[in-house]
C-alpha positions in Angstrom: -47.8 -137.3 -243.2 -47.5 -137.0 -247.0 -48.5 -133.4 -246.7 -45.8 -132.6 -244.2 -43.2 -134.2 -246.3 -44.2 -132.2 -249.4 -44.1 -128.9 -247.6 -40.6 -129.7 -246.2 -39.3 -130.6 -249.6 -40.6 -127.4 -251.3 -39.2 -125.1 -248.8 -36.1 -123.1 -249.8 -34.0 -120.9 -247.6 -35.3 -117.4 -247.5 -38.7 -118.3 -249.0 -40.6 -119.6 -246.1 -44.2 -120.4 -246.8 -47.2 -119.1 -244.9 -50.1 -121.5 -245.4 -48.9 -122.4 -248.8 -48.1 -118.9 -249.9 -44.9 -116.9 -249.9 -44.8 -113.8 -247.7 -44.8 -110.4 -249.4 -41.5 -109.5 -250.8 -40.2 -113.1 -251.2 -39.7 -114.2 -254.8 -39.7 -117.8 -256.0 -36.2 -119.3 -256.5 -34.9 -118.6 -260.0 -37.5 -115.9 -260.8 -36.2 -112.4 -261.3 -38.5 -109.8 -259.6 -40.1 -107.4 -262.0 -42.3 -105.4 -259.6 -40.4 -102.4 -258.2 -42.8 -102.2 -255.3 -41.6 -105.6 -253.8 -38.8 -103.8 -252.1 -35.1 -104.7 -251.5 -35.9 -108.1 -250.0 -37.1 -109.3 -253.4 -33.9 -108.4 -255.2 -31.3 -109.7 -252.6 -30.8 -113.0 -254.5 -29.9 -111.3 -257.7 -27.6 -108.7 -256.3 -23.9 -109.0 -255.9 -22.6 -108.0 -252.4 -20.8 -105.0 -253.9 -23.8 -103.5 -255.8 -25.3 -100.4 -254.3 -28.7 -98.8 -254.8 -28.9 -95.7 -257.1 -28.5 -92.7 -254.8 -30.1 -90.2 -257.2 -33.4 -88.9 -256.0 -35.9 -87.9 -258.6 -37.3 -84.4 -258.0 -40.9 -83.9 -257.1 -43.0 -82.6 -260.0 -43.8 -78.9 -259.8 -46.9 -77.3 -261.2 -46.3 -75.3 -264.3 -47.3 -71.6 -264.2 -47.9 -69.6 -267.4 -47.6 -65.8 -267.8 -50.7 -63.9 -269.0 -48.7 -62.8 -272.1 -47.9 -66.5 -272.9 -51.5 -67.5 -272.5 -52.7 -64.7 -274.8 -50.1 -65.6 -277.4 -51.2 -69.3 -277.4 -54.8 -68.2 -277.6 -54.1 -66.0 -280.6 -52.2 -68.8 -282.3 -55.1 -71.2 -281.6 -57.6 -68.8 -283.0 -55.5 -68.5 -286.1 -55.6 -72.3 -286.7 -58.0 -73.1 -289.5 -57.0 -76.6 -290.7 -57.9 -80.0 -289.2 -55.4 -81.0 -286.5 -53.6 -77.7 -286.3 -54.7 -77.0 -282.8 -53.6 -80.4 -281.7 -50.2 -79.8 -283.4 -49.9 -76.5 -281.5 -50.7 -78.1 -278.2 -48.2 -80.9 -278.8 -45.5 -78.5 -279.9 -46.1 -76.4 -276.7 -46.6 -79.4 -274.4 -50.0 -78.3 -273.4 -53.4 -80.0 -272.8 -56.7 -79.1 -274.4 -58.0 -78.3 -270.9 -55.3 -75.5 -270.6 -56.7 -74.0 -273.8 -60.3 -74.2 -272.7 -59.5 -72.7 -269.2 -57.6 -69.9 -270.8 -60.4 -69.1 -273.2 -62.8 -68.9 -270.2 -60.4 -66.6 -268.4 -60.1 -64.4 -271.5 -64.0 -64.2 -271.7 -64.2 -63.3 -268.1 -61.6 -60.5 -268.6 -59.0 -62.0 -266.3 -56.3 -62.1 -269.0 -56.9 -58.6 -270.3 -54.6 -56.5 -268.1 -50.9 -56.7 -268.6 -50.1 -55.6 -265.1 -51.1 -58.1 -262.4 -52.4 -56.5 -259.3 -51.4 -58.2 -256.2 -54.0 -58.5 -253.4 -53.1 -57.0 -250.1 -54.8 -58.8 -247.3 -56.5 -56.7 -244.7 -55.5 -57.4 -241.2 -58.0 -58.9 -238.8 -57.9 -55.8 -236.6 -59.1 -53.7 -239.5 -61.9 -56.1 -240.1 -63.0 -56.1 -236.5 -62.8 -52.3 -236.3 -65.0 -52.0 -239.5 -67.5 -54.4 -238.0 -67.7 -52.4 -234.8 -68.2 -49.2 -236.7 -70.9 -50.7 -238.8 -72.7 -51.9 -235.7 -72.4 -48.5 -234.1 -73.7 -46.8 -237.2 -76.8 -49.0 -237.3 -77.5 -48.3 -233.6 -77.1 -44.6 -234.1 -79.4 -44.6 -237.1 -82.1 -46.3 -235.1 -81.7 -43.6 -232.4 -81.9 -40.9 -235.0 -85.2 -42.2 -236.3 -86.6 -42.3 -232.8 -85.5 -38.7 -232.2 -87.1 -37.5 -235.4 -90.3 -39.3 -234.5 -90.4 -37.6 -231.1 -89.7 -34.2 -232.7 -92.6 -34.7 -235.2 -94.9 -35.6 -232.3 -93.8 -32.5 -230.4 -94.5 -30.3 -233.4 -98.0 -31.7 -233.8 -98.8 -31.2 -230.1 -97.5 -27.6 -230.1 -99.6 -26.9 -233.2 -102.7 -28.3 -231.5 -102.1 -26.3 -228.4 -101.1 -23.2 -230.3 -97.7 -22.9 -228.7 -95.3 -21.2 -231.2 -92.0 -22.9 -231.8 -88.7 -21.0 -232.2 -87.3 -21.2 -235.8 -84.1 -23.2 -236.1 -80.8 -21.3 -236.7 -78.1 -22.4 -239.2 -76.5 -24.6 -236.5 -79.4 -27.0 -236.4 -80.6 -27.0 -240.0 -79.8 -29.5 -242.6 -79.0 -27.0 -245.3 
């Protein structure tokens, strides 16, 4: 009975307890919420009825892209740095990370930063790919048939030589030259 009495005296309106704990989003009376993730229910006690939430929406961060000329310029400046901390000062001034510098050095070594004109890739259509695949398969099949025909001709030549049957010489139409 004492327990029931204590739980009734500690209850405050809007802060009902669930097994001795407050539900998520309900703040103790007199405590200002500091966690922005608690949501609007946590701030209702502190707000005046005329206050409105800030309608400004923060833009989503967009990945930065750097031109090849800019990368080469930064690499040239970094290579010219001789003193202690100069590369760090360069990176801070430009708002870059050391990983940018190391990735760009790798790209330069691989020759991906050398050309000033970027060549855009033109994707081949799937019909072209399927046509090329069909032609390659047909080419392989015809090469096997050609090998078989050449083997048969070699056998015929040997048989005619053994039997003494003269063969007609090939004209220009059938020769390889």
